[in-house]
C-alpha positions as CSV (number, residue, x, y, z in Angstrom):
1,M,-52.2,1.7,-35.5
2,P,-50.5,4.4,-37.7
3,D,-49.9,4.7,-41.0
4,T,-46.0,4.4,-40.2
5,D,-43.7,3.9,-43.6
6,I,-41.3,0.5,-42.2
7,R,-38.4,-0.5,-44.1
8,P,-34.9,-2.0,-43.2
9,A,-31.8,0.6,-43.6
10,R,-30.0,1.0,-47.3
11,T,-27.1,2.3,-45.9
12,A,-24.1,3.6,-43.2
13,E,-25.4,6.3,-43.1
14,E,-29.4,6.1,-42.3
15,V,-27.8,3.6,-39.4
16,E,-25.6,6.0,-37.8
17,R,-29.0,8.4,-37.9
18,T,-30.3,5.6,-36.1
19,A,-27.6,6.4,-33.0
20,V,-28.0,9.7,-33.3
21,A,-32.0,9.5,-32.7
22,A,-31.8,7.0,-29.4
23,G,-29.1,9.3,-27.9
24,R,-32.0,12.0,-28.2
25,A,-34.9,9.9,-27.3
26,F,-32.9,8.7,-23.9
27,D,-31.6,11.3,-21.3
28,D,-29.4,8.0,-19.1
29,V,-27.8,6.9,-22.3
30,P,-25.5,8.7,-23.6
31,E,-24.8,9.0,-27.6
32,A,-21.9,7.5,-27.8
33,E,-23.0,4.0,-26.3
34,F,-25.7,3.3,-29.1
35,R,-23.2,4.3,-31.5
36,R,-21.1,1.1,-29.9
37,R,-23.9,-0.9,-30.3
38,I,-24.6,-0.1,-33.0
39,V,-22.5,1.7,-35.3
40,D,-19.9,0.0,-34.1
41,A,-20.7,-3.8,-33.8
42,P,-19.5,-6.1,-35.9
43,A,-21.7,-8.7,-37.9
44,L,-24.9,-6.7,-37.8
45,P,-25.9,-6.3,-41.5
46,I,-27.4,-3.1,-42.5
47,E,-31.0,-4.6,-43.1
48,N,-31.4,-5.6,-39.6
49,T,-31.6,-1.8,-38.6
50,L,-35.4,-1.3,-39.4
51,L,-37.0,2.4,-39.2
52,G,-40.0,3.8,-39.3
53,F,-41.1,7.3,-41.4
54,D,-43.5,9.1,-41.0
55,G,-43.2,11.0,-45.0
56,D,-39.6,11.6,-44.6
57,E,-39.4,12.2,-40.6
58,L,-37.5,9.4,-39.2
59,V,-39.7,8.7,-36.4
60,T,-38.8,5.1,-34.4
61,S,-36.1,2.7,-35.5
62,L,-34.6,-0.7,-33.7
63,Q,-31.4,-3.3,-34.4
64,L,-31.8,-7.3,-34.4
65,Y,-29.1,-9.0,-33.7
66,E,-28.4,-12.8,-33.2
67,R,-28.3,-15.1,-30.4
68,Q,-29.2,-18.7,-29.6
69,C,-30.8,-20.4,-27.0
70,W,-30.1,-24.4,-25.8
71,L,-33.6,-25.9,-25.9
72,H,-34.0,-29.7,-25.6
73,G,-30.6,-29.8,-26.5
74,A,-30.4,-28.2,-29.3
75,P,-29.6,-24.5,-30.4
76,V,-32.2,-22.5,-31.4
77,P,-31.9,-19.1,-33.5
78,V,-32.8,-16.2,-31.3
79,A,-33.7,-12.2,-33.3
80,G,-32.5,-9.6,-30.4
81,V,-34.3,-6.8,-30.4
82,G,-32.3,-3.7,-29.6
83,N,-32.2,0.3,-29.5
84,V,-36.1,0.1,-29.5
85,Q,-36.7,4.4,-29.4
86,T,-39.3,6.9,-31.2
87,A,-38.2,10.4,-31.6
88,P,-39.7,11.8,-27.8
89,D,-42.5,14.4,-29.4
90,R,-44.0,11.1,-31.9
91,R,-44.4,9.5,-28.6
92,G,-48.0,7.6,-28.0
93,E,-48.6,7.2,-31.2
94,G,-48.4,4.3,-31.5
95,H,-45.3,3.9,-33.7
96,A,-43.5,2.0,-31.9
97,S,-45.8,-0.8,-32.0
98,A,-46.4,-1.2,-35.0
99,L,-42.5,-1.1,-35.4
100,L,-42.0,-4.1,-33.4
101,D,-45.0,-6.2,-34.4
102,H,-43.1,-5.8,-38.2
103,A,-39.6,-6.7,-36.4
104,R,-41.3,-10.0,-35.2
105,T,-42.6,-10.1,-39.0
106,V,-38.9,-9.6,-40.3
107,A,-37.7,-12.5,-37.9
108,V,-40.0,-15.4,-38.5
109,E,-38.9,-14.3,-42.2
110,K,-36.0,-14.8,-40.8
111,G,-36.2,-18.4,-39.5
112,Y,-36.2,-17.3,-35.8
113,P,-38.6,-19.4,-33.2
114,L,-37.9,-16.8,-30.7
115,V,-37.5,-13.1,-29.9
116,A,-36.3,-11.4,-27.1
117,L,-35.6,-7.6,-25.5
118,V,-35.6,-6.5,-22.6
119,G,-37.5,-3.1,-21.6
120,D,-41.0,-2.5,-20.1
121,P,-42.6,-4.9,-19.1
122,T,-46.5,-2.6,-19.1
123,F,-45.8,-1.4,-22.4
124,Y,-44.2,-5.1,-24.0
125,A,-46.5,-7.6,-22.2
126,R,-49.5,-5.4,-24.0
127,L,-47.8,-5.9,-27.9
128,G,-47.9,-10.0,-26.7
129,W,-44.7,-10.7,-25.4
130,H,-43.8,-12.7,-22.1
131,P,-41.8,-11.6,-19.1
132,L,-39.4,-12.5,-17.5
133,D,-40.3,-10.7,-13.8
134,T,-38.3,-13.8,-11.7
135,A,-34.9,-13.3,-13.8
136,A,-32.9,-11.2,-10.7
137,T,-29.1,-11.2,-9.4
138,L,-27.6,-11.2,-6.0
139,V,-26.2,-8.0,-4.6
140,G,-23.8,-8.7,-1.7
141,N,-21.1,-7.0,0.9
142,P,-17.5,-7.6,-0.3
143,E,-16.9,-9.8,2.1
144,P,-14.4,-12.8,1.7
145,V,-15.5,-16.3,2.3
146,A,-13.7,-19.4,3.0
147,D,-14.2,-22.6,1.3
148,G,-14.8,-25.1,4.1
149,E,-14.5,-28.4,2.0
150,G,-10.9,-28.0,1.6
151,G,-11.5,-27.9,-2.4
152,T,-8.8,-27.2,-5.2
153,R,-6.4,-24.2,-4.9
154,G,-7.0,-22.5,-8.1
155,R,-4.9,-19.2,-9.4
156,W,-5.9,-16.0,-11.5
157,K,-3.8,-14.8,-14.4
158,P,-4.8,-11.9,-16.3
159,F,-6.2,-12.6,-19.7
160,D,-3.6,-12.1,-22.4
161,A,-5.6,-10.6,-26.0
162,T,-2.3,-11.0,-27.6
163,D,-2.5,-14.9,-27.3
164,P,-4.6,-15.6,-31.0
165,H,-5.8,-18.8,-29.1
166,A,-7.1,-17.2,-26.1
167,V,-11.3,-16.3,-27.5
168,D,-11.3,-19.4,-28.8
169,A,-10.4,-20.6,-25.3
170,L,-12.8,-18.4,-23.6
171,A,-15.9,-19.2,-25.8
172,A,-15.0,-23.2,-25.4
173,V,-15.5,-22.6,-21.4
174,H,-18.4,-20.8,-22.3
175,R,-20.2,-23.2,-24.3
176,A,-18.8,-26.1,-21.7
177,E,-21.0,-24.0,-19.0
178,R,-24.0,-23.8,-21.0
179,R,-24.2,-26.6,-23.0
180,G,-27.3,-28.3,-23.0
181,V,-29.3,-26.3,-20.1
182,D,-32.5,-25.6,-21.2
183,G,-32.7,-22.3,-21.5
184,A,-29.8,-21.3,-21.5
185,L,-28.3,-18.3,-23.7
186,N,-24.9,-19.0,-25.7
187,R,-23.2,-17.1,-26.9
188,Y,-21.9,-17.2,-31.0
189,P,-17.6,-18.4,-30.9
190,A,-17.7,-15.4,-33.6
191,L,-19.6,-13.1,-31.2
192,W,-16.3,-13.5,-28.1
193,H,-14.1,-11.6,-31.0
194,D,-16.8,-9.5,-32.3
195,W,-19.0,-8.4,-30.0
196,V,-17.2,-8.4,-26.6
197,F,-14.4,-7.1,-27.3
198,E,-14.9,-5.0,-29.8
199,V,-17.8,-3.4,-28.2
200,L,-18.6,-4.0,-25.3
201,V,-15.5,-5.2,-22.5
202,A,-11.7,-4.4,-22.6
203,P,-9.6,-7.9,-22.0
204,T,-8.5,-6.6,-18.7
205,D,-12.3,-6.8,-17.6
206,V,-11.4,-11.2,-18.2
207,L,-9.8,-12.9,-15.6
208,W,-8.8,-16.7,-16.0
209,Y,-9.2,-19.5,-13.8
210,Y,-5.8,-22.2,-13.6
211,E,-6.1,-25.5,-12.1
212,G,-2.5,-26.0,-12.3
213,E,-1.0,-25.7,-15.5
214,A,-4.8,-25.7,-17.0
215,R,-7.2,-23.0,-18.6
216,T,-11.0,-23.6,-16.1
217,G,-13.0,-20.6,-16.3
218,Y,-13.0,-17.7,-15.9
219,L,-14.6,-14.3,-14.8
220,V,-16.0,-11.3,-16.4
221,R,-15.9,-8.1,-13.6
222,K,-17.0,-4.6,-14.4
223,R,-15.7,-2.2,-11.6
224,S,-18.5,0.9,-11.5
225,H,-18.4,3.3,-8.9
226,D,-18.6,2.1,-5.9
227,E,-20.2,-1.6,-6.9
228,V,-18.0,-4.6,-8.9
229,V,-20.1,-6.6,-10.8
230,C,-19.7,-10.4,-12.0
231,L,-21.1,-10.1,-16.1
232,E,-19.9,-14.0,-15.9
233,A,-18.5,-17.0,-15.1
234,G,-17.3,-19.8,-16.8
235,Y,-16.2,-23.0,-15.7
236,R,-15.6,-26.9,-16.8
237,G,-13.4,-28.2,-14.2
238,E,-14.3,-30.7,-11.2
239,D,-14.6,-28.3,-7.8
240,R,-17.3,-25.8,-8.7
241,R,-18.1,-25.4,-5.3
242,S,-14.2,-23.8,-5.0
243,F,-14.0,-21.7,-7.9
244,L,-17.1,-20.2,-7.7
245,T,-15.9,-19.6,-4.1
246,A,-12.3,-18.0,-5.2
247,A,-14.5,-16.1,-8.1
248,W,-16.5,-14.2,-5.5
249,N,-13.4,-13.1,-3.3
250,R,-11.3,-12.0,-6.4
251,L,-14.5,-9.7,-6.4
252,C,-14.0,-8.4,-3.2
253,A,-10.6,-7.7,-3.5
254,T,-8.9,-4.6,-3.1
255,P,-6.6,-3.5,-6.2
256,T,-2.7,-3.5,-4.9
257,D,0.4,-2.5,-7.2
258,G,2.6,-5.7,-5.8
259,D,0.7,-8.5,-6.6
260,E,0.1,-8.2,-10.0
261,R,1.9,-11.3,-11.3
262,D,1.8,-13.3,-8.2
263,A,0.0,-16.2,-10.4
264,D,0.8,-18.3,-7.6
265,A,-1.3,-16.4,-4.8
266,P,-5.0,-17.8,-4.9
267,T,-6.6,-14.7,-5.2
268,A,-3.6,-12.6,-7.0
269,A,-4.7,-9.2,-7.8
270,V,-4.5,-7.9,-10.6
271,T,-4.0,-3.8,-10.7
272,D,-6.0,-3.0,-13.6
273,D,-9.2,-1.4,-11.6
274,P,-9.8,2.5,-11.8
275,S,-9.5,2.7,-8.2
276,S,-7.6,1.6,-5.7
277,D,-10.2,1.8,-2.8
278,P,-11.8,-2.1,-2.0
279,P,-15.9,-2.0,-3.4
280,A,-18.8,-0.9,-1.5
281,R,-21.1,-3.8,-3.0
282,V,-20.3,-6.7,-5.1
283,R,-23.3,-7.8,-7.9
284,W,-23.5,-11.1,-9.3
285,D,-25.4,-11.9,-11.9
286,P,-24.5,-15.5,-13.3
287,P,-26.1,-18.4,-11.5
288,L,-25.6,-18.8,-7.5
289,D,-24.7,-22.5,-7.8
290,T,-22.4,-23.8,-4.3
291,L,-21.2,-20.2,-4.1
292,A,-25.0,-19.7,-2.5
293,A,-24.1,-22.9,0.3
294,V,-20.6,-21.4,0.6
295,L,-22.1,-17.8,1.5
296,D,-25.0,-19.3,3.2
297,D,-22.5,-21.4,6.0
298,A,-20.0,-17.9,6.1
299,G,-23.7,-16.5,7.5
300,H,-22.9,-13.6,4.5
301,D,-25.6,-10.5,4.5
302,R,-27.3,-10.7,0.5
303,R,-29.6,-10.2,-1.0
304,T,-31.6,-10.6,-4.4
305,E,-33.4,-8.6,-6.6
306,T,-34.7,-8.5,-10.0
307,V,-33.3,-6.8,-13.3
308,R,-37.4,-4.9,-13.1
309,E,-36.4,-3.9,-9.3
310,R,-32.9,-2.4,-10.0
311,T,-33.9,-0.7,-13.8
312,G,-37.5,-0.7,-13.9
313,E,-36.4,-3.2,-16.7
314,T,-37.8,-6.9,-17.7
315,P,-36.4,-9.5,-20.2
316,M,-39.4,-10.1,-22.3
317,V,-39.9,-12.9,-25.1
318,W,-41.8,-13.6,-27.8
319,A,-42.7,-17.3,-29.3
320,D,-44.2,-18.2,-33.1
321,A,-45.4,-21.6,-32.2
322,D,-45.0,-23.4,-35.8
323,L,-41.1,-22.3,-35.6
324,L,-40.6,-23.3,-32.2
325,A,-42.1,-26.3,-32.6
326,A,-40.5,-27.4,-35.4
327,A,-37.3,-26.7,-33.7
328,T,-37.7,-28.5,-30.1
329,G,-39.0,-31.5,-32.2
330,G,-42.5,-30.7,-30.5
331,A,-41.1,-30.3,-27.0
332,F,-41.8,-26.2,-26.8
333,D,-43.9,-24.4,-28.8
334,D,-45.1,-21.6,-26.5
335,A,-43.7,-18.2,-24.9
336,A,-44.4,-18.8,-21.5
337,T,-43.1,-21.9,-21.2
338,V,-39.9,-21.1,-23.4
339,A,-39.7,-17.6,-20.6
340,D,-40.3,-20.6,-17.2
341,R,-37.3,-22.5,-18.6
342,M,-34.8,-19.2,-19.1
343,V,-35.6,-18.2,-15.3
344,G,-35.2,-21.6,-14.4
345,A,-31.5,-21.7,-15.9
346,E,-30.4,-18.6,-14.3
347,R,-28.7,-17.5,-17.7
348,W,-30.4,-14.6,-18.9
349,F,-28.8,-12.6,-20.8
350,P,-25.5,-11.2,-18.7
351,A,-24.6,-7.4,-19.3
352,L,-22.1,-9.0,-22.5
353,D,-25.3,-9.9,-24.4
354,K,-27.3,-6.6,-24.2
355,F,-29.1,-6.2,-27.3
């Protein structure tokens, strides 16, 4: 292990320095994206940026983000490791390994039983992290399907960012969707305000689902080139099958100018998409749930792909046995069991919780 001088950041300028370094370290991610995740990220304490120096040279850095995971009926704190970078000309010297080892120590000192990240499974497995290799998403053709059971016909409405209670209502549906599901990641309510809408998505990426006058569900999607992605969907009504069917069909819709105010239409399109062309494919990140049966009944051509197949990276988790056992009343004490529950919950970190 190299003699890396590791310490937390002391100033905002040092935090900004890591964003510049990360932009130089990764050709496929622009510096502006790292600035959003690091410099512009609200509720990220300066000391949660960890720095590794060789003399005066910054050779490696990362950030620690606060998250939660439901285990044994309670939310367990999770430290999310993000933006791990090493200067390209200093790779292979062990600086990142030393920093990651230190980051786990810091997380334990702060009382986090779990530490999680998304990265190269070969590299991180050697450092004691457990992979979630089977975490997968669905990819299908943008073909609307019918709900053959004659379920509730809801309607979609745009998210109103000027409504002071809208974000709290969204967080409430999110909590209801995940509460008590072992292995499900839960977002702190403040993160909706300070992370999702300040850093990751625009309000126009979010749609409310109404049944009558009640807001019972939501859909968060993103259009990227010829693909539309369902980043997240939440529901707390009585007809999940109809909701998921409507969500799928909404992703398949082509935006038009004439129906953005037609809130009574079950799959009303909203003119907030930069393209008027239908997507070439739909990617669904949330759990399939009863949508799988709907797609199967329709003979829909679909496939699944793991995170590793799509990106070359894999969700990884590490656990401190003593803290984990204390937090879960002895129900869990190792990372492998937690990883299995996370995969089973199908609610791993979506793009909205990217570190």
